[in-house]
Structure formats: structure tokens, C-alpha cells
ZATISE-971779 format. One record per residue (C-alpha): residue in three letters; x, y, z. Coordinates in steps of 0.2 Angstrom, whole numbers, plus 5000, padded with zeros to 4 digits. Example, Ala and Ser with C-alpha at 12.3 -4.5 7.8 and 13.67 -1.06 7.14 Angstrom:
ALA506249785039
SER506849955036
# end
This chain:
MET496051015533
MET497051125521
ARG497151275535
HIS498751165543
THR499551145527
MET499951325522
CYS501851385523
TYR501751485540
SER503551555537
TRP502651725541
CYS503451735557
GLY504451885556
PRO506151935556
GLY507551875568
PRO508751965580
ALA509052125573
ALA507752105560
ALA509152125548
ARG509752065531
ASN511452045525
ASP512351965513
SER514051945522
PRO514551775528
ARG515251855545
LEU514751745559
SER514051875572
PRO512051905571
PRO511852095570
ALA510852175584
GLY510152315573
PRO509352335556
GLU510752455548
ARG510852335533
ALA509052285534
GLU508152255517
HIS509552315507
LYS510052155500
SER509651995509
SER509551955528
SER510851885538
HIS510751695541
TRP510551715559
SER509151825557
ARG508251725543
LEU508651555554
LEU507451625568
SER506051645554
ARG506551465548
ASP506751545530
GLY508451545527
SER510351595527
ARG511851595515
GLY513251485516
GLY515151545517
ASP515851605501
TRP517351485494
LEU518851565497
ALA519951625483
GLY521951605482
VAL522051445492
ALA523551375484
GLY524751525488
PHE523951645476
PRO523451825483
GLY521651855490
GLY520351755500
ARG519151825512
ARG519951905528
PRO519151855545
GLY517651945550
ALA517552075564
ALA518452035580
MET517451935593
ALA517651925611
SER519051835618
VAL518851645615
HIS519351505625
GLU521251465625
SER522251295622
LEU522551195638
TYR524151155633
PHE525251295629
ASN524251455629
PRO525251615633
MET523651695640
MET523251555652
THR523751555670
ASN523251435682
GLY521951375672
VAL521151555670
VAL520951635653
HIS521651805653
ALA521551955640
ASN522351925624
VAL523752045627
PHE524751995612
GLY523152015600
ILE523451825594
LYS521851745587
ASP522651585584
TRP524051455592
VAL524951315587
THR524251135590
PRO525050975585
TYR523650965572
LYS524151145565
MET525951075565
ALA525450925554
LEU524551055542
LEU526151165542
VAL527151005536
LEU525950975522
LEU526151145516
SER528051125517
GLU527950975508
LEU526851045495
GLY527951175492
ARG529551045490
ALA528450935478
GLY528351085466
SER528051035447
GLN528150845453
LEU526250855455
ASP524950845441
GLN523650975438
LEU522250865445
GLU523250815461
ARG523751005464
ARG521851055461
ARG521250925473
LEU522250975487
ASN521851155484
ARG520151115488
LEU520651005503
LEU521651135511
LEU520351265514
PRO519251155525
LEU520751085534
LEU521451265539
GLN519751315544
GLY519051165554
PRO519351095570
ASP520950985575
MET520650815569
PRO521750645572
LEU523250615562
SER522550465555
ARG521050555548
LEU522250695540
ARG523150555532
LYS521750485524
ALA521050645517
ILE522850685509
GLU523050505503
GLU521350525493
CYS522150675484
CYS523950635483
PRO524650465490
ASN526450505488
LEU526350665497
ALA525450585511
GLY526950475514
SER528150615513
VAL527050715526
HIS527150555537
ILE528950535536
ARG529350715540
LEU528150725554
LYS528950555561
LEU530750635560
ILE530150795570
ALA529150685583
GLU530650555586
GLY531850685585
GLU532450825597
LEU531850985600
LYS533051075590
ASP532250985574
MET530751065580
GLU531551245580
GLN532351215564
PHE530851185556
PHE529951335560
ASP531451435556
ASP531351355539
LEU529451415536
SER530051595534
ASP531051555519
SER529451525510
PHE529151715509
SER531051755503
GLY531551795486
THR530951895471
GLU529551755467
PRO529151675484
GLU528251515484
VAL526851585495
HIS526151765495
LYS525951835511
THR524251915509
SER523651745503
VAL522551625514
ILE524051495515
GLY525251655519
LEU524151715532
PHE524151555540
LEU525951535540
ARG526151705547
HIS525051675562
MET525851515566
ILE527551585566
LEU527151735575
ALA526151625589
TYR527651505590
ASN528751645593
LYS527851725607
LEU527951535616
SER529051535631
PHE530351375633
SER529051285644
GLN527751315632
VAL528751255617
TYR529251105627
LYS527351065631
LEU527051085612
TYR528450965608
THR527750835621
ALA525950845613
LEU526650825596
GLN527450665602
GLN525950615609
TYR524850655594
PHE526050555582
LEU526150405596
ASN524150395597
ASP524250375577
GLU525450245577
LYS524550155591
LYS522950165581
CYS523850105566
GLY524549945575
ILE522849895580
ASP522249915563
GLU523449815556
ASN523149675569
ASP521449685564
MET521849665546
GLU522749505549
LEU521349415559
THR519949475547
SER519549415530
THR519449525515
GLU517449515514
GLU517349565531
LEU518549705531
ASP517649785515
GLY516049775524
LYS516849845541
MET517649985530
GLU516050025522
LYS515150025538
GLU516450145547
GLU516350265533
LEU514350275534
ASP514250255553
VAL515650385558
PRO515350555548
LEU516950655545
ARG516250805555
GLU515650695570
GLU517450625572
GLU518250775570
ILE517250865583
SER517250735596
CYS519250725594
SER519650905595
GLY520351005608
PRO519851175613
LEU519451285596
SER520351445592
GLN519451595588
LYS519451565569
GLN519051385571
ALA517651455582
GLU517051565569
TYR517051435555
PHE516151295567
LEU514851415571
SER514651485553
GLN514551315545
GLN513451245559
ALA512151405556
SER512251375537
LEU511951185538
LEU510351215550
LYS509551315536
ASN510251245520
ASP510351055525
GLU509851015542
THR510250825540
LYS512050865537
ALA512250975554
LEU512650895569
THR511350825579
PRO510550925593
GLY511350835607
SER513150835599
LEU513051025594
GLN512451065611
LYS513950965618
GLU515051065608
LEU514251235612
ASN514451215631
ASN516251165628
LEU516451325618
LEU515551425632
LYS516551325647
PHE517951415641
ASN517151585637
PRO515551595644
ASP515351785636
PHE515551715618
ALA513851785612
GLU513851705594
ALA513951545603
HIS512451575614
TYR511351625599
LEU511751455590
SER511251365606
TYR509651465604
LEU509451405587
ASN509851235592
SER508551235606
LEU507251285595
ARG507551125584
VAL506951025599
HIS505651145604
ASP506451175621
VAL505651325628
PHE506651345644
SER508351315635
SER507951425620
THR507451565631
HIS508951555642
SER510151555628
LEU509251705619
LEU509451805636
HIS511151765638
TYR511651825620
PHE510951985621
ASP511752005639
ARG513451965632
LEU513152065618
ILE512952225630
LEU514252165641
THR515652145628
GLY515352315622
ALA515252265604
GLU513752365600
SER514252515608
LYS515952515599
SER515052495582
ASN513552615585
GLY514052725599
ASP512952785612
GLU511352705603
GLY512252515605
TYR511652485622
GLY509752545618
ARG509752455602
SER510252285610
LEU508852315624
ARG507452345611
TYR507952205600
ALA508152085614
ALA506352135618
LEU505852105601
ASN506751925599
LEU506051885616
ALA504151925609
ALA504551815593
LEU505151665603
HIS503551675613
CYS502451685597
ARG503251545590
PHE502851425605
GLY501151505606
HIS501251615622
TYR500451765616
GLN500151845632
GLN501951855636
ALA502351905618
GLU501252055621
LEU502152115636
ALA503852085627
LEU503152195613
GLN502552335623
GLU504252345630
ALA505152345613
ILE503852475606
ARG504252585621
ILE505952585619
ALA505952605600
GLN504852755601
GLU506052835613
SER507452805602
ASN506452845586
ASP506752685578
HIS505552665563
VAL506152505558
CYS506052425574
LEU504352495576
GLN503852405560
HIS504552235565
CYS503552255582
LEU501952295572
SER502152135562
TRP502352035577
LEU500952115586
HIS499852055570
ILE500451875573
SER500051895591
GLU498251965589
GLN497651875575
LYS497351725587
ILE496151845595
PHE495251945582
ASP495451995563
SER496852105563
CYS496952125544
VAL496852315545
LEU498352305557
LEU499252205544
GLU498752315529
HIS499452465539
SER501152365543
VAL501352325524
ASN501152515519
LYS502352565532
SER503552435527
LEU503552495509
HIS503652675515
PHE505352635526
GLY506052525511
LEU505852355520
PRO505352235506
TYR505652085514
LEU504452125528
ALA503152205516
SER503252035506
LEU502951935521
GLY501452055526
ILE500652035509
GLN500851835510
SER500051835527
LEU498751945522
VAL498351835507
GLN498151695518
GLN497051775530
ARG495951835513
ALA495951635509
PHE495351585524
ALA494051725522
GLY493351655506
LYS494051795494
ALA494151755476
ALA495651665470
ASN496051785456
LYS496351935468
LEU497351835479
MET498451785465
ASP498551965459
ALA499152005476
LEU500451865475
LYS500951925459
ASP501352105466
SER502352025481
ASP503351905467
LEU503852075458
LEU504752125475
HIS505451955476
TRP506351955460
LYS506852135462
HIS507752105477
SER508251935474
LEU507251865490
SER507551685485
GLU506651605502
LEU505151715499
ILE505051665481
ASP504851485488
ILE503651535501
SER502551615488
ILE502551465477
ALA502051365491
GLN500651475496
LYS499851465480
THR499951265481
ALA499051275497
ILE497751405492
TRP497451305475
ARG497151145488
LEU495951245498
TYR494951305485
GLY494951115477
ARG495951155463
SER497051005462
THR497751025445
MET498351195448
ALA499051145464
LEU499951005456
GLN500651135443
GLN501251245457
ALA502151115466
GLN502951045451
THR503551235446
LEU504351245465
LEU505251085464
SER506051115446
MET506751295452
ASN508551305457
SER508951405472
LEU509651565470
GLU510551545488
ALA512551505487
VAL512751345496
ASN514251235497
VAL514551075487
GLY513650935493
VAL512451025503
GLN510650995498
GLN509751155493
ASN508051205498
ASN507751115514
THR506451245519
GLU504651235525
ALA504051275509
PHE504851125501
ALA504151015514
VAL502351075512
VAL502451065493
LEU503050895495
CYS501750845506
HIS500450915496
LEU501150805481
ALA501050655492
GLU499250675495
LEU498750725478
HIS499650545472
ALA498650455486
GLU497050535481
GLN497250475463
GLY497650295470
TYR499450305467
PHE500150245484
ALA501850185479
ALA502150365471
ALA501550435488
SER502650315498
GLU504150365488
ILE503750565491
LEU503550515509
LYS505250415511
HIS506050565502
LEU505350685515
LYS505850565528
GLU507750575522
ARG507650765519
PHE506850815536
PRO507250675549
PRO506150655562
ASN507150775574
SER507150925562
GLN505951065564
HIS504751035549
ALA504550845551
GLN502950865559
LEU502250915542
TRP502650755534
MET502250655549
LEU500450715549
PHE500250685530
ASP500950505532
GLN499750475545
LYS498150535535
ILE498650445521
GLN498850285529
PHE497150315538
GLU496250355521
ARG496950195513
ALA496450085529
MET494750165528
ASN494450125509
ASP495149935512
GLY493749925527
ARG495149905540
TYR494350005553
HIS495449935567
ILE497049995558
ALA496250165555
ASP495750185572
SER497550145579
LEU498150295567
VAL496850405577
ALA498150435591
GLY499550485580
ILE498550615570
THR497950685586
ALA499550715593
LEU500050805578
ASN498350895576
SER497050885587
ILE495550945577
GLU495950835562
GLY496250685575
MET494550715582
TYR493750725566
ARG494550555561
LYS493950475577
ALA492050525571
ILE492450455555
VAL492950275561
LEU491550275574
LYS490350305561
ALA491050165550
GLN490850065565
ASN488950095566
GLN489250175583
MET488150325577
LEU487750405595
GLU489550415600
ALA489950495582
HIS488550605584
LYS489050685600
LEU490950695594
LEU490450785578
GLN489250905587
LYS490650945598
LEU491850965586
LEU490551075575
ILE490551195590
HIS492451215592
CYS492751235574
GLN491451365572
GLU492251465587
ILE493951465579
LYS493251495561
ASN493951335553
THR492651335538
GLU493451185531
ILE493151065545
VAL491351145549
ILE490951085531
SER491650925533
VAL490850885549
LEU489150935542
LEU489350815527
SER489650685540
VAL488250725551
ALA487050715535
GLU487850555531
LEU487350495550
TYR485550545546
TRP485350435531
ARG485950275539
SER484650335553
SER483350345538
CYS483250535544
HIS483350585525
THR482250745527
ILE483350795542
ALA484850785531
LEU484350905518
PRO484351065529
VAL486151015536
LEU486650985517
LEU485951155513
GLN486951235527
ALA488651155521
LEU488351215503
ALA487951385508
PHE489651375518
SER490551305504
ARG489951435491
GLU490251575503
TYR492051535506
SER492251495487
LEU492751315492
GLN492351235476
TYR492751055479
LEU491751055494
ALA490351125486
SER490351005472
GLU490450855486
THR489050945495
VAL487850955479
LEU488250765476
ASN487650735494
LEU486150825490
ALA485850725475
PHE485850575483
SER484650635497
GLN483450675482
LEU483750505475
ILE483250415491
LEU481650525492
GLY481250475474
ILE481550615461
PRO482850545450
GLU482450655436
GLN482850815445
VAL484350725453
LEU485150705434
ASN484850895430
ILE485750935447
LEU487250805443
HIS487550865426
MET487951035433
ALA488950985449
ILE489950825443
GLU491150925430
PRO492251005445
GLY492350835454
LEU492950735439
ALA494250875435
HIS494850905452
GLY494250765462
ALA494950605471
VAL494850465461
LEU493650365474
ASP492450525474
LYS492450525455
GLY491950345454
CYS490550375468
ALA489850525456
MET489850415441
PHE489050265451
LEU487750395457
VAL487350445440
ALA487150275433
LYS486050245449
CYS484950385444
GLN484850335426
VAL484350155431
ALA483050245442
SER482350355429
THR481950215417
ALA480550155430
SER479150225418
TYR479950175402
THR479350035391
GLN480349865392
GLN481149895376
LYS481850075381
LYS482250015399
ALA483249875391
GLU484249995379
ALA484550115393
LEU485049995406
GLU486349925392
TYR486850095389
VAL487250125407
GLY488049955411
SER489349985397
SER489850175403
GLN489550255420
THR489550095430
VAL490950025422
MET491950175424
ALA491550195442
LEU492050035446
MET493650055437
LEU494050215447
ALA493550155463
SER494549995462
ARG496150095461
MET495950145480
TYR496049965485
GLU497649865487
ASN496549715479
PRO495549785464
GLN494449635465
GLN493649695481
# end
């Protein structure tokens, strides 16, 4: 049962298998920066393990500095209004080298900057700080309606918002020469010995780009810009008029409720995107970088899969060769497990990467071959993710062949890692994995080596190796993590420890590891307001924490944890299946404890949809509880054969215990003993301490039925301690109740006085404790 709760983030690197701290948008196609600092968010998003958000730009309010844009991408789609590179609706090469153009929204921003310069010392320090923080997303983000822009400015400085509106109204309702004069006055911001704006600051670069783009326009394009500005302002006036009429007809209470609902139902990003026209190159870069960062750090704040795909299709409509948009489309398709679309987008990404010549320019003659081999590698990773292991092996063979021809050892190591992933479903590939770890350390690939170590530890845990050896191996990988600041692997390592302790039946140690991870602060740099650590590791730990609380009878606390999981990982997110499975399992156990077998039976279908083995096992439990012994036995035997083939030892032991219980109910106590002994041998061989303790308790019950209570007490004193320390509260109650029954049975040969004393002691200790523990598992303690 714990097999499917391990943190399966060992799925290798992303495209290029590279790690890079740079916040650039384009996912690299080669591993030059591999393993030196940290991987690019593009490659880590493929492995579901993380990316870094963009850095906060310095020099927002006119001071020198700020981040320069990333490497030039392929020509992006152009404006439909007045783009000088468009003729008859066809986008041509950007012969002027302009990466941006003037739009009505950007003119509103220019007016804001102009009024901000005029205000000068009239603004207090707090207002200026708020405006500085607001300017960066306004400059980088997509175009938005004027009403939304005014509202954002009013929240920072109401007086300045009024000035911007008046100035923009004068330009829109004036003549064309007024707009010409406005752009002529913008150049004065750079004049003088102490100019208002430095030329190399973020605002300075924006002003210079807008002035240059405006000067490149022909007269007809200037006129189109002017009419677009008038329409932009007119739309805002119409909307304000409608809002005023609504305010006259609506009471104050209704208006407050309506505005609150609008703020909740219409997020800023959704309205911005839906109302924007074609994006410029910088806006496209910012949009892709922002969405890629949100997909990793806080998927709840990213656009929904449908909305994001709609915007990406809009980008690709104007520029089908936009490689980065194809890659984000690939990541978006992975969110909804769309095999066809994700494969289509991934192939298009590498096709466009080769066609645009980006790789050849940066890597010489090797660029073309690099793209081909990493395209094959990423295609293999995609097939592995969806369980298409034969197709993955074919793609890996192609990637290995090209990498060997190019003598690319880094690519070969990534191929070896993915080869382990595909072949571990067929046979034990620990030797292959150990070779991969050694080679990764040799070539200086700590990220890949650490993933290999954690995958090796996971396999050793399922093979029943001692816990101390596994923890020593994880300690060595933790040294690599802290040495190279691999934050996401630190989280994965702690989640693995949590799952391993749960596998071995040490719930106290698992709880400690879970609390450790939840108390840690991420090393990742994310923007303010973005929830950190929305990764698979945290989903796994929170799921284990919910199950631990449920096992102790704290169902209210478990429900709160699951509620938090649902908010943090919505149903359409890639890790939602984890909490869905745990939620169904907890509800099932609660219904079974309360004797509501019809409700438990209805939950089996949901569990089966998420995990067929768990669903089949729980179906057999329901049949057993409903006294359908023959059907339950057939289903358990079928499940036992299947789990022995796939080497799922946990379920094998659980099935054997259920089969033994069927024999008890059929009064075949002697037949149950060999089954229990087989389960005990498995649990001790694979170091599953809690299952071993549960098996011993079942053996003790069988011996009690056979009439040898004295021997049962000796066995219980040795086996009850692990159950009381790490077991579920219902198991603790059952164990204490079994001890009480054995003590009562052992007094049969006592004298009447000694029997009375023994029964009084038993009634005042074990039985009361057993009933108190067991009652915690029920909604109604009187049951």
C-alpha cells in the first residue's frame, strides 16, 4: 500500500537535461550549463520538480540598472493595428530590429510615467514605493483595459490616477498634433545634467523603445494608432457609464456584495489576458516565463489549462515558429495528461528550434545534432511518463546512437538514467542504476547522481534492505543537495524518508520527517504572493500526514489537511491524484469501522479508478465484511497471484492476512496457521515491522482459538510493543483486547478467589483501555 505513495520525482531531466539559474525563457537544448548551479525551470518542469521564478528588476523608478531582456527569440507575431512589418495581414521579417511597438495601453503607461515625473516631490515616499512596485508588472505584462489600469493606479495614488485620466482624455479628444506633441515632449525626460530618467534604467529603456517605435511609423500607421487610442478611451467611458447606471439602481449592500464577487470571480490575470491583443516580443517573453514559473511554484495561480492553451494558440497563430510557445504548450498538455497534444507540441518545439537556427548560432555545427539527440531523449521521457516503455526504448536507442557519434557523455548519462526507468518495469535494473550514479559523479552531474541514489534507495526499500543502510545512502545524497543548493531534491529526499518509514511501519519517525519538510522554507526565489513548495514532495508528505491522523482517530484533523491539499493542488493539477486516493482510502476505512458497508462499497469504484490494486483489495474486504466468503476468497486469490508477479510485497502480506481471516470465519483455524506463517516470513524478510507485528497478533488469536492461552501471552508480550508504539488506534485497541481475552482464558484453572482477582485486574486495565482506544475510531463513541 505504501508502494504508490513514494515521491516519484525520479523521472530524470527535462529537455537538454540542463540546469541553469538564469531566468531566461528559452529552454536550452543542450547541457552546457548542466549541473553547475541549478537546472532551468523548463527542464525541471518536465521532471515535475521545479523552476525558479524571475528576479525582481532593479531600478524601476528611473534608477540605472535592471535586467536586460533575454536572448533574441524568433520573430513574434505583430500588431494588427499599425505594425510596420505587416503587409496585407502577413508578418514579415523585422527589418528594423524593433522588438516592441506602440499600443493604446502603452500610451497610457507613457502618460502615467510623464505624470509621475511632473508630480515629483508631491508624492510621499509610500505612494512612490507602491507605484514603483506596480510599474514593473505593468511594463512587462500584456495590455489591459483602461478601467483596470486606472483601478490599479488608484490603489497606489488616487490623485495621480485622476491626472492620468485627464491627460489621456485631452489627447484622445484632441487632434492628431496633440499626440505628436506628446511624443516630442517625452524626449525631454533624458535632457539636462540631471535627467528625470536614466537612459539605461528599465523605464528609460521602455521610453526609448516607444519613441523609436513611434518614429518608425508611417503617417497612415500614426493615424491608425490615434483612432485606436480614441476607441480605447471610448470603451472605458462606455463602461464607466454603464457602471454608474448600475450604481444608481443598486443598493449599497448589493453593490458591496457584487464588487466582492467580481474581485473573487475575475482574477486580474484572466481579464488581462482575455482583453489583450497580439503580444509584443517582450510581453510574450514575460507571459511565457510567468506561466512556466507558476506551473512549478503555484499551479493554482497559473491560467487554467484551457485558457493557457487558448493564449498559446493565439501566439502561434501569428508566429508558428515560436519554439518556446510550443514547449509551454507541451507542459500545459502534460497537466491534463493529453498524450497526443503533448507529443505534438514537443516535436514542434524541436522542429522550430532547428528551423530557426537558434542552436546553430549558439553552438556552431554541433547545434543541429544536439537538437536531434535531445529531441529523441525528451520523446523517450514523455513515453516513460505515460507508460509507453517500448516506444521509449526505441527513442532512447536513437538518442544513444546520435550521442555516441557526437561523443556526448552528458547526453549518454541521461539516456542511461531513462533506460533504467524503462527497464525497471521489466527486470531488476539496480546494476544499471549503480553504473549510472557512478558515471554521473564522474562527469560532474550531481543532480542526476542524486536522483539515481534516491531511486536506488527506493528499490532497496522495496527489496527489504535494512533502514539504517538506506538512511546512510540518503544522507550521502543530502550532502550533494546542500553542497549544490538543490532545493527540490532536498524536499524529495525528506519525502522519501517519510514514505520509507511508513513502509517499514515506523509511523512516529514518518511523522517527524513530515513535520521537518513542512517546517522548511524553500531555497527557491519566488515572487511575493506565490505559494512556495507546491511540488509532488509536499503532496506526498501531506497525504501521509492526513493518513497518520486518520489512523489515530483524528478524522477532523485529517479532513482539514485534505481540505488544504484540495486548495493547494486543485483537481486539474498534476499531483491531485495523490490526495484523491488518500481521501477515498480514509473515507473507506472510516465507513468500514462504522459498519456502513454500503458506503464503503460505493467508494471502491473511486479507489479502483486511481489504483486498481488498492481497489481490488478493498473490494475483497467489503465482500468479506458482507459474509460473501466465496466471492471474497476468489478475488483475494486472483489478487495474490497478480501481486506476487509484480512483487508488491505489502499487498501480498495484507492479502494473506485477509485469507487467514476467511479461514477463521469458516472454522478452519488449522488451515489459517500456514497462511499466517507465510505472511510472517514475508514481513520479516522485507523488514516490514508493523506488518510483522500484525501477523504475530493474528497468530496469537489463532492459538487462542485452539485453546493454548498461556503460550499466546508469551507471544503477545514480545510482539505488542511495536504495535502500541506505531500502530493505528484501532489496532492498539484490538491488541489490548486480545491480551485481556488471553488473561481471562488463562484463569480457567485458577481457584475462585484468584480468578476473581485476575478478572478484576483485567477489567480495570486492558479491557477499559482497549475500549477507549477503539471508540476513537467511531463517529459515535457509544458504539
